[in-house]
C-alpha positions as CSV (number, residue, x, y, z in Angstrom):
1,X,-3.9,31.5,4.9
2,X,-0.8,33.1,6.3
3,X,-1.5,34.7,9.7
4,X,1.3,37.1,9.8
5,X,-0.4,39.5,12.2
6,X,-0.4,42.4,9.6
7,X,-1.2,45.2,12.1
8,X,1.7,44.3,14.3
9,X,4.0,44.1,11.3
10,X,2.9,47.5,10.1
11,X,3.4,48.9,13.5
12,X,7.0,47.6,13.6
13,X,7.8,49.0,10.1
14,X,6.3,52.4,10.7
15,X,8.3,52.7,14.0
16,X,11.4,51.9,12.0
17,X,10.5,54.5,9.4
18,X,10.0,57.1,12.1
19,X,13.4,56.3,13.6
20,X,11.9,54.9,16.8
21,X,13.4,51.4,16.2
22,X,16.8,50.3,15.0
23,X,17.3,47.7,12.4
24,X,18.4,45.2,15.1
25,X,15.1,46.0,17.0
26,X,13.1,45.3,13.8
27,X,14.8,42.0,13.2
28,X,14.3,40.9,16.8
29,X,10.6,41.6,16.5
30,X,10.2,39.9,13.1
31,X,11.6,36.7,14.5
32,X,8.4,36.2,16.5
33,X,5.7,37.3,14.1
34,X,4.8,34.9,11.3
35,X,3.2,31.5,11.2
36,X,1.1,29.8,8.6
37,X,-2.3,28.3,9.6
38,X,-3.2,25.1,7.8
39,X,-6.2,24.4,10.0
40,X,-4.8,21.3,11.5
41,X,-1.3,22.8,12.1
42,X,0.2,26.2,12.6
43,X,3.7,26.3,11.0
44,X,6.4,28.4,12.6
45,X,8.3,29.5,9.5
46,X,10.7,31.8,11.5
47,X,11.9,29.2,14.0
48,X,15.2,28.9,12.1
49,X,15.8,32.7,12.7
50,X,15.4,32.1,16.4
51,X,17.0,28.7,16.9
52,X,19.1,28.2,13.7
53,X,17.0,25.2,12.5
54,X,13.5,25.0,10.9
55,X,10.5,23.5,12.7
56,X,10.7,19.7,12.9
57,X,7.6,17.6,12.2
58,X,6.6,15.0,14.9
59,X,4.9,12.4,12.7
60,X,3.2,10.2,15.3
61,X,-0.5,10.7,15.4
62,X,-0.5,12.6,12.0
63,X,-1.9,11.2,8.8
64,X,0.4,10.7,5.8
65,X,-1.6,13.5,4.0
66,X,-1.1,15.9,6.9
67,X,2.6,15.2,7.1
68,X,3.0,15.7,3.3
69,X,1.0,19.0,3.5
70,X,3.2,20.3,6.3
71,X,6.4,19.2,4.6
72,X,5.3,20.9,1.3
73,X,4.8,24.2,3.1
74,X,8.0,24.0,5.1
75,X,10.0,23.4,2.0
76,X,8.6,26.7,0.6
77,X,10.6,28.5,3.3
78,X,13.6,26.2,4.0
79,X,16.0,23.9,2.3
80,X,15.7,21.3,5.1
81,X,12.7,19.3,6.4
82,X,12.8,16.6,9.1
83,X,10.0,14.2,10.1
84,X,10.4,12.1,13.2
85,X,8.4,9.0,14.5
86,X,6.9,8.2,11.2
87,X,6.3,5.3,8.9
88,X,6.6,4.2,5.2
89,X,3.1,5.3,4.4
90,X,4.0,8.9,5.3
91,X,7.2,8.6,3.3
92,X,5.3,7.5,0.2
93,X,3.1,10.6,0.6
94,X,6.1,12.9,1.1
95,X,7.9,11.5,-1.9
96,X,5.1,12.6,-4.1
97,X,5.9,16.2,-3.3
98,X,9.6,15.8,-2.6
99,X,11.2,13.0,-4.6
100,X,14.6,13.6,-2.9
101,X,13.2,12.6,0.5
102,X,15.0,9.8,2.3
103,X,13.4,7.4,4.7
104,X,15.5,6.0,7.6
105,X,13.7,2.9,8.7
106,X,15.6,2.2,11.9
107,X,15.3,5.8,13.1
108,X,11.7,6.0,11.7
109,X,12.5,9.4,10.2
110,X,12.2,11.2,6.9
111,X,14.9,13.8,5.8
112,X,14.8,16.2,2.9
113,X,17.6,18.5,2.1
114,X,17.7,20.8,-1.0
115,X,21.1,22.1,-1.9
116,X,24.5,21.4,-0.3
117,X,24.6,20.8,3.5
118,X,26.7,23.2,5.6
119,X,30.4,22.3,6.1
120,X,30.4,20.1,9.2
121,X,32.2,21.4,12.3
122,X,33.5,19.1,15.1
123,X,32.4,15.5,15.6
124,X,29.4,14.1,17.4
125,X,29.8,10.5,18.6
126,X,26.6,8.4,19.1
127,X,27.1,5.4,21.3
128,X,24.6,2.6,22.0
129,X,24.9,0.1,24.9
130,X,23.2,-2.7,23.0
131,X,21.9,-3.6,19.6
132,X,18.3,-3.2,20.9
133,X,19.1,0.5,21.6
134,X,20.1,1.2,18.0
135,X,16.7,2.6,16.8
136,X,16.9,5.4,19.4
137,X,20.6,5.9,18.7
138,X,19.8,6.2,15.0
139,X,17.1,8.8,15.7
140,X,19.9,10.9,17.4
141,X,22.4,10.2,14.7
142,X,20.1,11.0,11.8
143,X,18.9,14.2,13.5
144,X,22.5,15.4,14.0
145,X,23.5,14.5,10.4
146,X,20.4,16.3,9.0
147,X,21.4,19.4,10.9
148,X,24.8,19.4,9.2
149,X,27.0,17.6,11.7
150,X,29.7,14.9,11.2
151,X,28.6,11.8,13.2
152,X,30.4,8.6,14.1
153,X,28.5,5.6,15.5
154,X,29.7,3.2,18.1
155,X,27.1,0.5,18.7
156,X,26.7,-2.4,21.1
157,X,29.5,-1.4,23.4
158,X,27.7,-1.7,26.8
159,X,29.2,-2.3,30.2
160,X,28.6,-6.1,30.1
161,X,31.7,-6.2,27.8
162,X,33.6,-3.0,28.7
163,X,36.6,-4.0,26.6
164,X,34.5,-3.2,23.5
165,X,34.1,0.4,24.5
166,X,37.7,0.8,25.6
167,X,38.9,-0.2,22.2
168,X,37.3,3.0,20.8
169,X,38.6,5.3,23.6
170,X,40.8,7.4,21.3
171,X,38.1,8.0,18.8
172,X,35.6,9.0,21.5
173,X,38.2,11.5,22.8
174,X,38.1,13.2,19.4
175,X,34.4,14.0,19.7
176,X,33.1,17.5,20.8
177,X,30.0,15.9,22.3
178,X,28.8,12.4,22.9
179,X,25.2,11.0,22.8
180,X,25.0,7.8,24.8
181,X,22.0,5.6,24.5
182,X,21.3,2.8,27.0
183,X,18.5,0.8,28.5
184,X,18.5,-1.8,31.3
185,X,20.3,-0.2,34.3
186,X,21.6,2.8,32.2
187,X,25.2,2.6,33.4
188,X,27.1,3.3,30.2
189,X,26.9,7.2,30.2
190,X,28.6,7.3,33.7
191,X,31.4,5.2,32.4
192,X,31.9,7.3,29.3
193,X,31.6,10.5,31.3
194,X,34.5,9.4,33.4
195,X,36.7,8.7,30.3
196,X,36.2,12.0,28.3
197,X,36.2,15.7,29.0
198,X,33.2,16.7,26.8
199,X,29.4,16.8,27.4
200,X,27.7,13.4,27.4
201,X,24.0,13.5,26.6
202,X,22.5,10.3,28.1
203,X,19.4,8.8,26.5
204,X,17.5,6.2,28.5
205,X,15.6,3.7,26.4
206,X,12.6,1.5,27.3
207,X,14.7,-1.6,26.6
208,X,14.9,-4.0,29.5
209,X,13.1,-6.5,31.7
210,X,10.1,-5.8,34.0
211,X,12.1,-4.2,36.8
212,X,13.4,-1.6,34.2
213,X,9.8,-0.2,34.2
214,X,9.9,0.9,30.6
215,X,13.1,2.9,30.9
216,X,12.5,4.5,34.3
217,X,15.3,2.5,35.9
218,X,17.8,3.7,33.2
219,X,16.4,7.2,33.5
220,X,16.9,7.3,37.3
221,X,20.4,5.8,37.0
222,X,21.5,8.4,34.5
223,X,20.0,11.2,36.6
224,X,22.0,10.0,39.5
225,X,25.3,9.7,37.6
226,X,28.4,10.7,39.5
227,X,30.0,11.9,36.2
228,X,29.5,15.7,36.3
229,X,29.6,16.0,32.5
230,X,26.5,13.8,32.0
231,X,23.1,15.4,31.2
232,X,19.9,13.4,30.5
233,X,17.0,13.7,28.1
234,X,13.7,11.8,28.3
235,X,13.1,8.1,27.7
236,X,13.7,7.1,24.0
237,X,14.2,10.8,23.1
238,X,16.9,10.3,20.5
239,X,15.7,13.3,18.5
240,X,16.1,15.6,21.5
241,X,19.6,14.3,22.2
242,X,20.7,14.7,18.5
243,X,19.3,18.3,18.4
244,X,21.0,19.4,21.6
245,X,24.2,17.7,20.5
246,X,24.1,19.8,17.3
247,X,23.6,23.0,19.3
248,X,26.7,22.2,21.3
249,X,28.7,21.2,18.3
250,X,27.6,24.1,16.1
251,X,26.7,26.9,18.5
252,X,24.6,29.6,16.9
253,X,26.6,32.9,16.5
254,X,25.4,35.9,18.4
């Protein structure tokens, strides 16, 4: 059942008919009205009107059947669907309703795109300090790519061997925004921030020994960065970093 709040919709349209609202007023109101109630989920089909991207499905805690049902309905309204923190069982269920779906095992994500992607603007660089940080880095990279961005990956270039990072300095300078993923002490974003003049989105990971406290040490180190262009998302939040990087790289026109 689609809970579109029909009375509110009628009120808006009648006000427009009476000349009490402009077309711009109507569009602004319609951006906030419709959602679809599946019982176990309420789908926000107009999120792409407000934010430029459709609603993204957080797969963890949902059954494969629930994920497939949500994706099926989202694809009725959008050419793009994205599922995060999911597994192969959910992918199998999604493929039954969307054979073009792609599973990204390192990122634990499912992407579905129908039709040609938008022409990429700018470049997003995704950097990982270590190989163990790659799953979170891949979540950021796949998110950014799914949203129509050009992404270049630079993995295992942490501060313990700084010459590895410096060999890519010119390519990092070409990026419009950089996502930097690091665990342990979380020092790499500060180093990169001092080398470039673009936003650096730091992602602390839960990689590290006991004193890392599941990523808290990296989080605090990044929050205390002396590089003014470094901002921080939550521990292991590759999706959030990739999403914000896309907003920076492809700002929504106003």
